[in-house]
N, CA, C and O atoms as a GROMACS GRO file, in nm:
protein
  592
    1MET      N    1  -1.088   0.514  -1.867
    1MET     CA    2  -0.959   0.556  -1.766
    1MET      C    3  -0.921   0.438  -1.770
    1MET      O    4  -0.992   0.338  -1.777
    2ARG      N    5  -0.761   0.446  -1.765
    2ARG     CA    6  -0.671   0.334  -1.795
    2ARG      C    7  -0.668   0.214  -1.660
    2ARG      O    8  -0.689   0.275  -1.555
    3VAL      N    9  -0.656   0.120  -1.644
    3VAL     CA   10  -0.635   0.015  -1.536
    3VAL      C   11  -0.473  -0.044  -1.559
    3VAL      O   12  -0.425  -0.125  -1.638
    4PRO      N   13  -0.414   0.042  -1.445
    4PRO     CA   14  -0.274  -0.040  -1.431
    4PRO      C   15  -0.228  -0.152  -1.434
    4PRO      O   16  -0.265  -0.221  -1.339
    5ARG      N   17  -0.125  -0.227  -1.544
    5ARG     CA   18  -0.079  -0.376  -1.550
    5ARG      C   19  -0.007  -0.343  -1.436
    5ARG      O   20   0.000  -0.224  -1.406
    6ARG      N   21   0.064  -0.449  -1.348
    6ARG     CA   22   0.201  -0.398  -1.269
    6ARG      C   23   0.233  -0.558  -1.281
    6ARG      O   24   0.183  -0.645  -1.209
    7PRO      N   25   0.318  -0.578  -1.376
    7PRO     CA   26   0.422  -0.700  -1.382
    7PRO      C   27   0.534  -0.668  -1.323
    7PRO      O   28   0.603  -0.759  -1.278
    8GLN      N   29   0.570  -0.558  -1.313
    8GLN     CA   30   0.708  -0.492  -1.210
    8GLN      C   31   0.670  -0.518  -1.067
    8GLN      O   32   0.756  -0.531  -0.980
    9ALA      N   33   0.513  -0.528  -1.039
    9ALA     CA   34   0.514  -0.547  -0.894
    9ALA      C   35   0.491  -0.694  -0.854
    9ALA      O   36   0.497  -0.724  -0.735
   10ALA      N   37   0.470  -0.775  -0.934
   10ALA     CA   38   0.462  -0.923  -0.916
   10ALA      C   39   0.588  -0.956  -0.897
   10ALA      O   40   0.615  -1.018  -0.795
   11THR      N   41   0.685  -0.925  -0.984
   11THR     CA   42   0.865  -0.957  -1.004
   11THR      C   43   0.891  -0.900  -0.877
   11THR      O   44   0.900  -0.977  -0.781
   12ALA      N   45   0.901  -0.799  -0.863
   12ALA     CA   46   0.934  -0.759  -0.744
   12ALA      C   47   0.872  -0.862  -0.606
   12ALA      O   48   0.954  -0.907  -0.526
   13LEU      N   49   0.768  -0.883  -0.594
   13LEU     CA   50   0.738  -0.958  -0.438
   13LEU      C   51   0.799  -1.093  -0.502
   13LEU      O   52   0.836  -1.156  -0.403
   14ALA      N   53   0.821  -1.153  -0.591
   14ALA     CA   54   0.844  -1.278  -0.619
   14ALA      C   55   0.984  -1.264  -0.549
   14ALA      O   56   1.016  -1.340  -0.458
   15LEU      N   57   1.078  -1.149  -0.601
   15LEU     CA   58   1.198  -1.159  -0.536
   15LEU      C   59   1.233  -1.092  -0.409
   15LEU      O   60   1.338  -1.061  -0.354
   16LEU      N   61   1.086  -1.078  -0.378
   16LEU     CA   62   1.140  -1.027  -0.249
   16LEU      C   63   1.121  -1.160  -0.109
   16LEU      O   64   1.186  -1.182  -0.007
   17LEU      N   65   0.960  -1.246  -0.190
   17LEU     CA   66   0.967  -1.394  -0.113
   17LEU      C   67   1.115  -1.453  -0.114
   17LEU      O   68   1.173  -1.490  -0.012
   18ALA      N   69   1.174  -1.458  -0.260
   18ALA     CA   70   1.263  -1.562  -0.273
   18ALA      C   71   1.371  -1.558  -0.173
   18ALA      O   72   1.423  -1.657  -0.122
   19SER      N   73   1.418  -1.364  -0.138
   19SER     CA   74   1.522  -1.321  -0.042
   19SER      C   75   1.479  -1.378   0.088
   19SER      O   76   1.555  -1.412   0.179
   20GLY      N   77   1.369  -1.384   0.087
   20GLY     CA   78   1.306  -1.407   0.218
   20GLY      C   79   1.261  -1.253   0.324
   20GLY      O   80   1.257  -1.222   0.443
   21GLY      N   81   1.241  -1.208   0.223
   21GLY     CA   82   1.193  -1.008   0.278
   21GLY      C   83   1.058  -1.080   0.360
   21GLY      O   84   1.076  -1.131   0.470
   22LEU      N   85   0.958  -1.078   0.312
   22LEU     CA   86   0.851  -1.085   0.427
   22LEU      C   87   0.830  -1.211   0.405
   22LEU      O   88   0.722  -1.189   0.350
   23ALA      N   89   0.840  -1.329   0.400
   23ALA     CA   90   0.839  -1.447   0.378
   23ALA      C   91   0.805  -1.518   0.512
   23ALA      O   92   0.734  -1.616   0.534
   24ALA      N   93   0.879  -1.441   0.592
   24ALA     CA   94   0.869  -1.515   0.729
   24ALA      C   95   0.761  -1.462   0.808
   24ALA      O   96   0.796  -1.411   0.915
   25CYS      N   97   0.636  -1.464   0.781
   25CYS     CA   98   0.553  -1.410   0.833
   25CYS      C   99   0.492  -1.480   0.927
   25CYS      O  100   0.401  -1.428   0.992
   26GLY      N  101   0.537  -1.624   0.952
   26GLY     CA  102   0.530  -1.710   1.017
   26GLY      C  103   0.624  -1.687   1.175
   26GLY      O  104   0.665  -1.585   1.232
   27SER      N  105   0.632  -1.858   1.214
   27SER     CA  106   0.717  -1.833   1.313
   27SER      C  107   0.894  -1.835   1.241
   27SER      O  108   0.909  -1.844   1.119
   28SER      N  109   0.986  -1.827   1.316
   28SER     CA  110   1.073  -1.808   1.248
   28SER      C  111   1.155  -1.959   1.302
   28SER      O  112   1.165  -2.009   1.414
   29SER      N  113   1.207  -2.006   1.160
   29SER     CA  114   1.290  -2.157   1.193
   29SER      C  115   1.429  -2.135   1.275
   29SER      O  116   1.449  -2.218   1.364
   30SER      N  117   1.515  -2.048   1.259
   30SER     CA  118   1.616  -2.043   1.360
   30SER      C  119   1.588  -2.072   1.468
   30SER      O  120   1.647  -2.158   1.532
   31GLY      N  121   1.469  -1.990   1.519
   31GLY     CA  122   1.424  -2.000   1.686
   31GLY      C  123   1.459  -1.861   1.727
   31GLY      O  124   1.382  -1.813   1.811
   32SER      N  125   1.506  -1.825   1.708
   32SER     CA  126   1.509  -1.642   1.679
   32SER      C  127   1.398  -1.575   1.780
   32SER      O  128   1.294  -1.639   1.795
   33SER      N  129   1.412  -1.450   1.850
   33SER     CA  130   1.298  -1.426   1.865
   33SER      C  131   1.298  -1.284   1.846
   33SER      O  132   1.277  -1.200   1.934
   34GLU      N  133   1.327  -1.257   1.698
   34GLU     CA  134   1.327  -1.176   1.626
   34GLU      C  135   1.170  -1.152   1.524
   34GLU      O  136   1.106  -1.224   1.447
   35PRO      N  137   1.151  -0.975   1.589
   35PRO     CA  138   1.011  -0.962   1.525
   35PRO      C  139   0.980  -1.022   1.321
   35PRO      O  140   1.047  -1.030   1.218
   36GLN      N  141   0.844  -1.048   1.361
   36GLN     CA  142   0.780  -1.080   1.225
   36GLN      C  143   0.807  -0.950   1.134
   36GLN      O  144   0.780  -0.832   1.155
   37PRO      N  145   0.880  -1.022   1.010
   37PRO     CA  146   0.857  -0.880   0.940
   37PRO      C  147   0.749  -0.827   0.925
   37PRO      O  148   0.754  -0.704   0.933
   38ALA      N  149   0.632  -0.877   0.902
   38ALA     CA  150   0.452  -0.815   0.887
   38ALA      C  151   0.383  -0.924   0.965
   38ALA      O  152   0.384  -1.044   0.991
   39LYS      N  153   0.322  -0.808   0.988
   39LYS     CA  154   0.165  -0.914   1.001
   39LYS      C  155   0.030  -0.844   1.011
   39LYS      O  156   0.037  -0.729   1.053
   40VAL      N  157  -0.073  -0.883   0.985
   40VAL     CA  158  -0.187  -0.786   1.000
   40VAL      C  159  -0.288  -0.872   1.110
   40VAL      O  160  -0.304  -0.988   1.148
   41GLU      N  161  -0.338  -0.752   1.132
   41GLU     CA  162  -0.402  -0.683   1.279
   41GLU      C  163  -0.545  -0.673   1.225
   41GLU      O  164  -0.572  -0.633   1.111
   42ASN      N  165  -0.668  -0.726   1.349
   42ASN     CA  166  -0.779  -0.633   1.264
   42ASN      C  167  -0.822  -0.572   1.371
   42ASN      O  168  -0.823  -0.630   1.480
   43VAL      N  169  -0.860  -0.460   1.360
   43VAL     CA  170  -0.865  -0.326   1.448
   43VAL      C  171  -0.993  -0.268   1.390
   43VAL      O  172  -1.008  -0.237   1.272
   44ARG      N  173  -1.084  -0.255   1.486
   44ARG     CA  174  -1.263  -0.245   1.455
   44ARG      C  175  -1.298  -0.277   1.327
   44ARG      O  176  -1.343  -0.192   1.250
   45GLY      N  177  -1.281  -0.386   1.297
   45GLY     CA  178  -1.304  -0.440   1.198
   45GLY      C  179  -1.265  -0.420   1.033
   45GLY      O  180  -1.325  -0.455   0.932
   46GLN      N  181  -1.179  -0.371   1.046
   46GLN     CA  182  -1.073  -0.323   0.967
   46GLN      C  183  -0.898  -0.388   0.931
   46GLN      O  184  -0.834  -0.359   1.032
   47ARG      N  185  -0.837  -0.434   0.865
   47ARG     CA  186  -0.731  -0.510   0.824
   47ARG      C  187  -0.592  -0.407   0.852
   47ARG      O  188  -0.579  -0.329   0.758
   48ARG      N  189  -0.514  -0.394   0.929
   48ARG     CA  190  -0.398  -0.332   1.014
   48ARG      C  191  -0.282  -0.397   0.915
   48ARG      O  192  -0.274  -0.513   0.955
   49ILE      N  193  -0.181  -0.378   0.801
   49ILE     CA  194  -0.109  -0.416   0.799
   49ILE      C  195   0.045  -0.300   0.895
   49ILE      O  196   0.077  -0.181   0.895
   50VAL      N  197   0.095  -0.431   0.962
   50VAL     CA  198   0.190  -0.371   1.008
   50VAL      C  199   0.350  -0.394   1.013
   50VAL      O  200   0.396  -0.487   1.080
   51LEU      N  201   0.400  -0.342   0.969
   51LEU     CA  202   0.592  -0.409   0.931
   51LEU      C  203   0.699  -0.368   1.019
   51LEU      O  204   0.723  -0.260   1.072
   52SER      N  205   0.762  -0.487   1.021
   52SER     CA  206   0.869  -0.421   1.127
   52SER      C  207   0.983  -0.334   1.012
   52SER      O  208   0.982  -0.340   0.889
   53ARG      N  209   1.083  -0.248   1.109
   53ARG     CA  210   1.127  -0.140   1.031
   53ARG      C  211   1.277  -0.205   0.909
   53ARG      O  212   1.351  -0.158   0.822
   54GLN      N  213   1.253  -0.331   0.976
   54GLN     CA  214   1.346  -0.403   0.854
   54GLN      C  215   1.269  -0.447   0.735
   54GLN      O  216   1.328  -0.462   0.629
   55ALA      N  217   1.153  -0.466   0.744
   55ALA     CA  218   1.127  -0.487   0.618
   55ALA      C  219   1.067  -0.350   0.529
   55ALA      O  220   1.064  -0.322   0.410
   56SER      N  221   1.024  -0.287   0.648
   56SER     CA  222   1.000  -0.114   0.549
   56SER      C  223   1.132  -0.066   0.461
   56SER      O  224   1.136  -0.034   0.342
   57GLU      N  225   1.218  -0.069   0.540
   57GLU     CA  226   1.376  -0.051   0.508
   57GLU      C  227   1.390  -0.204   0.326
   57GLU      O  228   1.445  -0.187   0.217
   58ARG      N  229   1.331  -0.298   0.367
   58ARG     CA  230   1.390  -0.417   0.255
   58ARG      C  231   1.294  -0.372   0.138
   58ARG      O  232   1.354  -0.373   0.030
   59ILE      N  233   1.205  -0.344   0.132
   59ILE     CA  234   1.106  -0.313   0.031
   59ILE      C  235   1.088  -0.177  -0.002
   59ILE      O  236   0.990  -0.144  -0.069
   60GLY      N  237   1.199  -0.065   0.052
   60GLY     CA  238   1.205   0.066   0.009
   60GLY      C  239   1.054   0.170   0.001
   60GLY      O  240   1.009   0.255  -0.076
   61LEU      N  241   1.014   0.103   0.126
   61LEU     CA  242   0.824   0.222   0.129
   61LEU      C  243   0.892   0.355   0.166
   61LEU      O  244   0.976   0.399   0.244
   62ARG      N  245   0.804   0.399   0.061
   62ARG     CA  246   0.759   0.544   0.052
   62ARG      C  247   0.620   0.592   0.107
   62ARG      O  248   0.544   0.496   0.118
   63THR      N  249   0.576   0.685   0.138
   63THR     CA  250   0.454   0.751   0.147
   63THR      C  251   0.524   0.923   0.117
   63THR      O  252   0.630   0.986   0.117
   64VAL      N  253   0.352   0.941   0.090
   64VAL     CA  254   0.351   1.129   0.030
   64VAL      C  255   0.250   1.190   0.088
   64VAL      O  256   0.172   1.096   0.077
   65PRO      N  257   0.171   1.293   0.154
   65PRO     CA  258   0.063   1.352   0.160
   65PRO      C  259  -0.059   1.340   0.081
   65PRO      O  260  -0.068   1.454   0.035
   66ILE      N  261  -0.143   1.284   0.043
   66ILE     CA  262  -0.240   1.378  -0.040
   66ILE      C  263  -0.256   1.508  -0.060
   66ILE      O  264  -0.268   1.593   0.029
   67ALA      N  265  -0.257   1.526  -0.192
   67ALA     CA  266  -0.226   1.724  -0.194
   67ALA      C  267  -0.392   1.739  -0.247
   67ALA      O  268  -0.472   1.660  -0.298
   68PRO      N  269  -0.397   1.884  -0.207
   68PRO     CA  270  -0.527   1.926  -0.258
   68PRO      C  271  -0.524   2.003  -0.406
   68PRO      O  272  -0.455   2.105  -0.412
   69ALA      N  273  -0.587   1.962  -0.514
   69ALA     CA  274  -0.596   1.960  -0.634
   69ALA      C  275  -0.637   2.134  -0.670
   69ALA      O  276  -0.656   2.166  -0.787
   70GLY      N  277  -0.645   2.214  -0.584
   70GLY     CA  278  -0.695   2.372  -0.629
   70GLY      C  279  -0.852   2.359  -0.641
   70GLY      O  280  -0.924   2.260  -0.633
   71GLY      N  281  -0.886   2.506  -0.664
   71GLY     CA  282  -1.018   2.534  -0.640
   71GLY      C  283  -1.092   2.464  -0.769
   71GLY      O  284  -1.045   2.384  -0.849
   72GLY      N  285  -1.230   2.524  -0.761
   72GLY     CA  286  -1.310   2.516  -0.880
   72GLY      C  287  -1.391   2.396  -0.829
   72GLY      O  288  -1.357   2.326  -0.734
   73ALA      N  289  -1.513   2.378  -0.911
   73ALA     CA  290  -1.618   2.365  -0.865
   73ALA      C  291  -1.644   2.178  -0.770
   73ALA      O  292  -1.726   2.151  -0.682
   74ARG      N  293  -1.574   2.118  -0.814
   74ARG     CA  294  -1.516   1.968  -0.770
   74ARG      C  295  -1.360   2.010  -0.671
   74ARG      O  296  -1.255   2.072  -0.692
   75ARG      N  297  -1.420   1.937  -0.559
   75ARG     CA  298  -1.292   1.970  -0.453
   75ARG      C  299  -1.184   1.859  -0.483
   75ARG      O  300  -1.158   1.785  -0.388
   76LEU      N  301  -1.108   1.832  -0.619
   76LEU     CA  302  -0.988   1.730  -0.626
   76LEU      C  303  -0.920   1.727  -0.529
   76LEU      O  304  -0.879   1.832  -0.479
   77THR      N  305  -0.884   1.580  -0.467
   77THR     CA  306  -0.747   1.591  -0.438
   77THR      C  307  -0.636   1.524  -0.558
   77THR      O  308  -0.690   1.489  -0.663
   78PHE      N  309  -0.521   1.509  -0.551
   78PHE     CA  310  -0.404   1.425  -0.577
   78PHE      C  311  -0.339   1.346  -0.531
   78PHE      O  312  -0.286   1.385  -0.428
   79VAL      N  313  -0.306   1.205  -0.570
   79VAL     CA  314  -0.159   1.162  -0.529
   79VAL      C  315  -0.069   1.102  -0.659
   79VAL      O  316  -0.102   1.082  -0.776
   80PRO      N  317   0.022   1.086  -0.609
   80PRO     CA  318   0.169   1.013  -0.729
   80PRO      C  319   0.030   0.917  -0.783
   80PRO      O  320  -0.065   0.898  -0.708
   81TYR      N  321   0.038   0.847  -0.955
   81TYR     CA  322  -0.038   0.738  -0.996
   81TYR      C  323  -0.010   0.607  -0.973
   81TYR      O  324  -0.075   0.513  -1.019
   82SER      N  325   0.128   0.593  -0.872
   82SER     CA  326   0.200   0.506  -0.808
   82SER      C  327   0.088   0.484  -0.675
   82SER      O  328   0.075   0.368  -0.635
   83ALA      N  329   0.040   0.547  -0.636
   83ALA     CA  330  -0.027   0.465  -0.512
   83ALA      C  331  -0.117   0.423  -0.529
   83ALA      O  332  -0.182   0.375  -0.437
   84LEU      N  333  -0.165   0.423  -0.678
   84LEU     CA  334  -0.312   0.349  -0.661
   84LEU      C  335  -0.293   0.231  -0.669
   84LEU      O  336  -0.193   0.201  -0.733
   85MET      N  337  -0.373   0.121  -0.613
   85MET     CA  338  -0.400  -0.027  -0.645
   85MET      C  339  -0.572  -0.042  -0.698
   85MET      O  340  -0.673   0.028  -0.690
   86TYR      N  341  -0.542  -0.151  -0.745
   86TYR     CA  342  -0.668  -0.166  -0.840
   86TYR      C  343  -0.749  -0.280  -0.769
   86TYR      O  344  -0.662  -0.362  -0.741
   87GLU      N  345  -0.882  -0.335  -0.721
   87GLU     CA  346  -0.951  -0.449  -0.736
   87GLU      C  347  -0.981  -0.467  -0.844
   87GLU      O  348  -0.995  -0.375  -0.924
   88PRO      N  349  -1.010  -0.668  -0.890
   88PRO     CA  350  -1.058  -0.673  -1.013
   88PRO      C  351  -1.130  -0.646  -1.079
   88PRO      O  352  -1.140  -0.635  -1.201
   89ASP      N  353  -1.214  -0.628  -0.958
   89ASP     CA  354  -1.382  -0.524  -1.020
   89ASP      C  355  -1.352  -0.405  -1.118
   89ASP      O  356  -1.435  -0.383  -1.207
   90GLY      N  357  -1.235  -0.324  -1.107
   90GLY     CA  358  -1.190  -0.216  -1.130
   90GLY      C  359  -1.215  -0.096  -0.982
   90GLY      O  360  -1.224   0.027  -0.988
   91SER      N  361  -1.220  -0.171  -0.881
   91SER     CA  362  -1.218  -0.039  -0.771
   91SER      C  363  -1.101  -0.011  -0.767
   91SER      O  364  -1.013  -0.089  -0.803
   92ALA      N  365  -1.076   0.124  -0.717
   92ALA     CA  366  -0.929   0.157  -0.669
   92ALA      C  367  -0.915   0.171  -0.539
   92ALA      O  368  -1.025   0.190  -0.486
   93PHE      N  369  -0.811   0.170  -0.454
   93PHE     CA  370  -0.752   0.182  -0.328
   93PHE      C  371  -0.631   0.261  -0.297
   93PHE      O  372  -0.568   0.309  -0.391
   94VAL      N  373  -0.590   0.280  -0.169
   94VAL     CA  374  -0.499   0.333  -0.138
   94VAL      C  375  -0.454   0.263  -0.034
   94VAL      O  376  -0.539   0.188   0.013
   95TYR      N  377  -0.323   0.262   0.034
   95TYR     CA  378  -0.269   0.237   0.143
   95TYR      C  379  -0.286   0.357   0.250
   95TYR      O  380  -0.269   0.465   0.193
   96GLN      N  381  -0.307   0.367   0.358
   96GLN     CA  382  -0.310   0.494   0.393
   96GLN      C  383  -0.183   0.461   0.553
   96GLN      O  384  -0.148   0.353   0.602
   97ARG      N  385  -0.145   0.611   0.594
   97ARG     CA  386  -0.021   0.544   0.714
   97ARG      C  387  -0.135   0.556   0.835
   97ARG      O  388  -0.213   0.652   0.830
   98SER      N  389  -0.145   0.467   0.936
   98SER     CA  390  -0.212   0.503   1.045
   98SER      C  391  -0.149   0.533   1.174
   98SER      O  392  -0.189   0.596   1.272
   99ALA      N  393   0.005   0.446   1.139
   99ALA     CA  394   0.059   0.508   1.244
   99ALA      C  395   0.153   0.465   1.151
   99ALA      O  396   0.134   0.426   1.036
  100PRO      N  397   0.309   0.482   1.244
  100PRO     CA  398   0.425   0.475   1.252
  100PRO      C  399   0.442   0.306   1.149
  100PRO      O  400   0.428   0.211   1.227
  101LEU      N  401   0.459   0.272   1.047
  101LEU     CA  402   0.499   0.113   1.000
  101LEU      C  403   0.339   0.055   1.006
  101LEU      O  404   0.320  -0.066   1.013
  102ALA      N  405   0.254   0.127   1.004
  102ALA     CA  406   0.140   0.068   1.012
  102ALA      C  407   0.055   0.130   0.934
  102ALA      O  408   0.035   0.250   0.949
  103PHE      N  409  -0.020   0.043   0.821
  103PHE     CA  410  -0.136   0.075   0.717
  103PHE      C  411  -0.275   0.031   0.691
  103PHE      O  412  -0.290  -0.089   0.716
  104VAL      N  413  -0.375   0.088   0.649
  104VAL     CA  414  -0.501   0.041   0.613
  104VAL      C  415  -0.522   0.100   0.465
  104VAL      O  416  -0.480   0.209   0.428
  105ARG      N  417  -0.593   0.011   0.390
  105ARG     CA  418  -0.672   0.012   0.284
  105ARG      C  419  -0.767   0.081   0.297
  105ARG      O  420  -0.864   0.044   0.363
  106ARG      N  421  -0.759   0.230   0.219
  106ARG     CA  422  -0.845   0.311   0.201
  106ARG      C  423  -0.966   0.318   0.053
  106ARG      O  424  -0.904   0.360  -0.045
  107PRO      N  425  -1.075   0.296   0.030
  107PRO     CA  426  -1.068   0.286  -0.123
  107PRO      C  427  -1.119   0.486  -0.182
  107PRO      O  428  -1.176   0.580  -0.127
  108VAL      N  429  -1.076   0.469  -0.277
  108VAL     CA  430  -1.114   0.636  -0.320
  108VAL      C  431  -1.155   0.602  -0.479
  108VAL      O  432  -1.155   0.492  -0.534
  109GLY      N  433  -1.189   0.728  -0.531
  109GLY     CA  434  -1.313   0.766  -0.641
  109GLY      C  435  -1.186   0.823  -0.752
  109GLY      O  436  -1.126   0.930  -0.740
  110VAL      N  437  -1.168   0.735  -0.846
  110VAL     CA  438  -1.071   0.849  -0.941
  110VAL      C  439  -1.137   0.930  -1.065
  110VAL      O  440  -1.202   0.882  -1.158
  111ASP      N  441  -1.111   1.035  -1.048
  111ASP     CA  442  -1.168   1.128  -1.138
  111ASP      C  443  -1.093   1.106  -1.260
  111ASP      O  444  -1.162   1.067  -1.354
  112HIS      N  445  -0.972   1.122  -1.283
  112HIS     CA  446  -0.891   1.120  -1.395
  112HIS      C  447  -0.760   1.106  -1.404
  112HIS      O  448  -0.707   1.154  -1.303
  113ILE      N  449  -0.701   1.072  -1.462
  113ILE     CA  450  -0.570   1.040  -1.444
  113ILE      C  451  -0.488   1.148  -1.586
  113ILE      O  452  -0.524   1.162  -1.703
  114ALA      N  453  -0.366   1.211  -1.507
  114ALA     CA  454  -0.306   1.329  -1.579
  114ALA      C  455  -0.145   1.300  -1.562
  114ALA      O  456  -0.080   1.367  -1.482
  115GLY      N  457  -0.092   1.210  -1.633
  115GLY     CA  458   0.061   1.174  -1.627
  115GLY      C  459   0.066   1.111  -1.542
  115GLY      O  460   0.001   1.007  -1.551
  116ASN      N  461   0.134   1.134  -1.430
  116ASN     CA  462   0.220   1.054  -1.304
  116ASN      C  463   0.094   1.099  -1.181
  116ASN      O  464   0.111   1.050  -1.070
  117ASP      N  465  -0.017   1.181  -1.200
  117ASP     CA  466  -0.073   1.218  -1.101
  117ASP      C  467  -0.249   1.134  -1.152
  117ASP      O  468  -0.316   1.125  -1.255
  118ALA      N  469  -0.260   1.088  -1.008
  118ALA     CA  470  -0.453   1.051  -1.014
  118ALA      C  471  -0.523   1.163  -0.923
  118ALA      O  472  -0.475   1.203  -0.817
  119PHE      N  473  -0.638   1.207  -0.976
  119PHE     CA  474  -0.697   1.271  -0.943
  119PHE      C  475  -0.805   1.200  -0.868
  119PHE      O  476  -0.873   1.109  -0.915
  120LEU      N  477  -0.813   1.238  -0.772
  120LEU     CA  478  -0.924   1.159  -0.652
  120LEU      C  479  -1.060   1.267  -0.627
  120LEU      O  480  -1.072   1.387  -0.601
  121SER      N  481  -1.151   1.153  -0.651
  121SER     CA  482  -1.291   1.237  -0.640
  121SER      C  483  -1.342   1.230  -0.500
  121SER      O  484  -1.426   1.305  -0.452
  122SER      N  485  -1.292   1.145  -0.449
  122SER     CA  486  -1.323   1.090  -0.280
  122SER      C  487  -1.218   1.005  -0.266
  122SER      O  488  -1.148   0.950  -0.351
  123GLY      N  489  -1.218   0.999  -0.102
  123GLY     CA  490  -1.117   0.893  -0.053
  123GLY      C  491  -1.060   0.988   0.071
  123GLY      O  492  -1.118   1.090   0.107
  124PRO      N  493  -0.934   0.938   0.133
  124PRO     CA  494  -0.910   1.061   0.204
  124PRO      C  495  -0.877   1.178   0.203
  124PRO      O  496  -0.845   1.229   0.095
  125PRO      N  497  -0.875   1.262   0.331
  125PRO     CA  498  -0.856   1.392   0.278
  125PRO      C  499  -0.738   1.442   0.283
  125PRO      O  500  -0.660   1.397   0.367
  126ALA      N  501  -0.691   1.557   0.186
  126ALA     CA  502  -0.562   1.616   0.179
  126ALA      C  503  -0.484   1.639   0.308
  126ALA      O  504  -0.539   1.690   0.406
  127GLY      N  505  -0.336   1.596   0.306
  127GLY     CA  506  -0.294   1.588   0.390
  127GLY      C  507  -0.246   1.429   0.477
  127GLY      O  508  -0.144   1.407   0.541
  128THR      N  509  -0.331   1.362   0.455
  128THR     CA  510  -0.375   1.219   0.450
  128THR      C  511  -0.217   1.129   0.396
  128THR      O  512  -0.223   1.089   0.279
  129SER      N  513  -0.086   1.097   0.471
  129SER     CA  514  -0.028   1.038   0.419
  129SER      C  515  -0.037   0.871   0.323
  129SER      O  516  -0.075   0.773   0.386
  130VAL      N  517  -0.001   0.858   0.189
  130VAL     CA  518  -0.068   0.746   0.140
  130VAL      C  519   0.091   0.728   0.060
  130VAL      O  520   0.171   0.807   0.008
  131VAL      N  521   0.083   0.520   0.090
  131VAL     CA  522   0.227   0.484  -0.002
  131VAL      C  523   0.198   0.472  -0.116
  131VAL      O  524   0.094   0.444  -0.175
  132THR      N  525   0.364   0.509  -0.166
  132THR     CA  526   0.359   0.497  -0.330
  132THR      C  527   0.484   0.432  -0.360
  132THR      O  528   0.526   0.448  -0.474
  133VAL      N  529   0.560   0.353  -0.267
  133VAL     CA  530   0.684   0.258  -0.321
  133VAL      C  531   0.589   0.132  -0.173
  133VAL      O  532   0.589   0.141  -0.050
  134GLY      N  533   0.539   0.058  -0.243
  134GLY     CA  534   0.558  -0.039  -0.157
  134GLY      C  535   0.435  -0.103  -0.157
  134GLY      O  536   0.425  -0.218  -0.114
  135ALA      N  537   0.357  -0.053  -0.194
  135ALA     CA  538   0.190  -0.093  -0.192
  135ALA      C  539   0.138  -0.211  -0.189
  135ALA      O  540   0.059  -0.251  -0.104
  136ASP      N  541   0.207  -0.312  -0.348
  136ASP     CA  542   0.226  -0.405  -0.421
  136ASP      C  543   0.274  -0.545  -0.298
  136ASP      O  544   0.215  -0.648  -0.267
  137GLU      N  545   0.368  -0.504  -0.267
  137GLU     CA  546   0.380  -0.579  -0.082
  137GLU      C  547   0.340  -0.554   0.018
  137GLU      O  548   0.390  -0.627   0.104
  138LEU      N  549   0.241  -0.453   0.072
  138LEU     CA  550   0.169  -0.460   0.175
  138LEU      C  551   0.054  -0.525   0.118
  138LEU      O  552   0.010  -0.599   0.206
  139HIS      N  553  -0.032  -0.537  -0.010
  139HIS     CA  554  -0.114  -0.615  -0.014
  139HIS      C  555  -0.122  -0.748  -0.085
  139HIS      O  556  -0.220  -0.809  -0.129
  140GLY      N  557   0.003  -0.776  -0.085
  140GLY     CA  558   0.036  -0.925  -0.085
  140GLY      C  559   0.074  -0.976   0.083
  140GLY      O  560   0.071  -1.097   0.103
  141VAL      N  561   0.100  -0.907   0.170
  141VAL     CA  562   0.056  -0.970   0.295
  141VAL      C  563  -0.065  -0.945   0.335
  141VAL      O  564  -0.114  -1.032   0.407
  142GLU      N  565  -0.138  -0.841   0.309
  142GLU     CA  566  -0.278  -0.845   0.373
  142GLU      C  567  -0.350  -0.948   0.294
  142GLU      O  568  -0.467  -0.953   0.334
  143ILE      N  569  -0.328  -1.036   0.193
  143ILE     CA  570  -0.431  -1.090   0.130
  143ILE      C  571  -0.334  -1.233   0.154
  143ILE      O  572  -0.394  -1.317   0.087
  144GLY      N  573  -0.238  -1.286   0.205
  144GLY     CA  574  -0.188  -1.364   0.258
  144GLY      C  575  -0.065  -1.418   0.179
  144GLY      O  576   0.014  -1.499   0.229
  145VAL      N  577  -0.055  -1.382   0.086
  145VAL     CA  578   0.062  -1.400  -0.026
  145VAL      C  579   0.202  -1.466   0.045
  145VAL      O  580   0.266  -1.566   0.012
  146ALA      N  581   0.223  -1.372   0.152
  146ALA     CA  582   0.340  -1.366   0.165
  146ALA      C  583   0.396  -1.479   0.288
  146ALA      O  584   0.512  -1.502   0.322
  147GLU      N  585   0.254  -1.547   0.343
  147GLU     CA  586   0.243  -1.642   0.449
  147GLU      C  587   0.294  -1.769   0.462
  147GLU      O  588   0.247  -1.811   0.356
  148GLU      N  589   0.348  -1.857   0.503
  148GLU     CA  590   0.420  -1.998   0.483
  148GLU      C  591   0.275  -2.089   0.522
  148GLU      O  592   0.278  -2.212   0.520
   0.00000   0.00000   0.00000
C-alpha cells in the first residue's frame, strides 16, 4: 500500500496560518467579539473540531458520504483517496462530520487503493459524511499547530 506524502498540505496550512486563516484560535488581538475560527472540544473522551462558518469557507471544506463498494464476500466501502489521513505509524483515519461544522477523527482500515478511490475494510458505515478537502487543516487544529 502506498502512503501519501502531502507536501501541498503543509504548504496550504502554512499559507492559511500566515494569512490569519485559523491562527486566531486564541483570543482576538482587536478585542472584537468575533467567534474563534476553530476550536477543539472534548466530548465523551473524543476530540471534536468545530469550525466557524467563515473558517470552513476559507479552507474550502468539502465532505462526501462514504459509499458502498458493492457485494462480494467482503463488504467494503470506499471514499475518495483525498479523505485519508495517516498517522506516523501508518494507521489511517478520516474526519467524520458529527454535526454541521463539527468533525471527529475515525480510524479506518484500508483494504486497497485503486486510482482516486480508497477501499475500506473497516471504519464508519456507508452514508457517513467525511472530509475530502480541508482534512489537513482540521488535523492542524486538532494537534495544536494553529494555536498561538
